[in-house]
C-alpha positions as CSV (number, residue, x, y, z in Angstrom):
1,M,-9.9,8.2,-8.4
2,P,-8.9,4.8,-7.4
3,V,-7.7,4.7,-3.7
4,F,-5.7,1.4,-2.4
5,R,-4.2,0.2,0.8
6,T,-1.0,-1.6,0.2
7,K,1.6,-3.5,2.1
8,K,4.8,-1.9,2.7
9,T,6.8,-4.1,0.4
10,G,4.4,-3.4,-2.6
11,F,4.4,0.5,-1.6
12,E,8.2,0.4,-1.8
13,W,8.3,-1.3,-5.1
14,L,5.5,1.3,-6.6
15,S,7.6,4.3,-4.8
16,S,11.1,3.1,-6.6
17,G,9.3,2.3,-10.0
18,Q,10.2,-1.4,-9.8
19,K,6.5,-2.3,-9.9
20,T,4.5,-0.5,-12.6
21,I,1.7,-2.8,-12.8
22,D,-0.9,-3.3,-10.0
23,I,-3.1,-6.1,-9.8
24,R,-6.5,-5.8,-7.9
25,K,-9.4,-8.0,-7.6
26,G,-12.5,-6.9,-9.1
27,N,-13.7,-4.7,-11.9
28,L,-12.1,-1.4,-12.8
29,I,-12.4,1.6,-10.7
30,R,-12.3,4.6,-13.0
31,G,-9.8,7.5,-12.5
32,D,-6.5,9.0,-14.0
33,I,-4.7,9.0,-10.8
34,A,-4.2,6.0,-8.2
35,V,-3.5,6.8,-4.7
36,Y,-1.8,4.3,-2.5
37,F,-1.7,4.4,1.2
38,C,0.9,2.7,3.5
39,G,0.4,3.5,7.1
40,R,0.8,7.3,6.8
41,R,2.8,7.5,3.7
42,V,0.7,8.3,0.6
43,L,1.8,7.9,-3.1
44,R,-0.3,9.4,-6.1
45,V,0.7,8.1,-9.6
46,K,-0.8,8.4,-13.1
47,I,-2.8,5.5,-14.5
48,T,-1.6,5.0,-18.0
49,R,-3.5,1.8,-18.9
50,T,-5.8,-0.6,-17.5
51,E,-6.8,-4.5,-18.4
52,T,-9.3,-6.6,-17.0
53,G,-9.5,-10.6,-17.1
54,R,-8.7,-13.7,-15.3
55,L,-5.4,-13.5,-13.1
56,R,-3.6,-15.8,-15.7
57,D,-4.9,-13.2,-18.6
58,V,-3.5,-10.2,-16.8
59,V,-0.2,-11.6,-15.4
60,Q,1.8,-13.0,-18.5
61,L,5.5,-14.0,-19.2
62,N,6.0,-10.5,-20.7
63,N,4.8,-8.5,-17.6
64,F,5.0,-10.6,-14.6
65,R,8.4,-9.0,-13.0
66,L,6.5,-5.5,-13.4
67,V,3.8,-7.2,-11.0
68,I,5.9,-8.7,-8.3
69,P,9.6,-7.7,-8.8
70,S,10.9,-10.3,-6.5
71,V,9.6,-13.6,-8.4
72,V,11.3,-15.7,-10.8
73,T,8.7,-17.2,-12.8
74,V,5.2,-16.4,-13.9
75,D,3.8,-19.1,-11.7
76,D,5.5,-17.6,-8.8
77,A,3.7,-14.2,-9.2
78,I,0.3,-16.0,-9.7
79,G,0.9,-17.8,-6.6
80,Y,1.8,-14.6,-4.8
81,L,-1.3,-12.9,-5.8
82,Q,-3.5,-16.0,-5.1
83,G,-2.0,-16.1,-1.6
84,L,-3.0,-12.4,-1.2
85,Y,-6.6,-13.0,-2.6
86,L,-7.4,-16.3,-0.9
87,G,-10.4,-18.1,-2.6
88,Y,-11.3,-15.2,-5.0
89,D,-11.4,-16.7,-8.5
90,G,-13.3,-13.8,-10.3
91,L,-11.9,-10.8,-12.4
92,F,-8.9,-9.0,-11.9
93,T,-8.0,-5.4,-12.8
94,A,-4.2,-4.5,-14.0
95,Y,-3.5,-0.7,-13.3
96,Y,-0.4,0.2,-15.5
97,V,1.1,3.2,-13.4
98,G,3.7,5.9,-14.3
99,V,7.1,5.8,-12.4
100,P,7.5,8.2,-9.4
101,E,10.4,10.8,-10.1
102,D,10.7,11.4,-6.5
103,A,9.8,8.6,-4.2
104,D,10.1,10.5,-0.8
105,T,7.5,13.0,-1.1
106,K,3.8,12.9,-0.3
107,N,2.6,14.3,-3.7
108,V,4.8,12.5,-6.2
109,S,5.4,14.1,-9.5
110,L,5.4,11.5,-12.7
111,K,7.4,10.5,-15.5
112,V,5.0,9.3,-18.1
């Protein structure tokens, strides 16, 4: 089960369903449920699909707004992620996650 720490903004995007693709550096961590922590808040979401590759391979024109909802272009999304992972030029894994039904609970049920 992948367990990730996330910043407040990313956690809110995941909780609200605005963000349904989470990009992490490195190879795939196997599991059906992703667990996100932000302070004391915990969110569990079902992983529906994964994809591994270079950053520009996993963040594309057809999905960049599901990765970083606040950006306008693919290059903005790539720049945002490069800012998080300074100097890292390896493989990234995209975790496609379900949309939580209720964002305010600790154990979130899912729409899949």
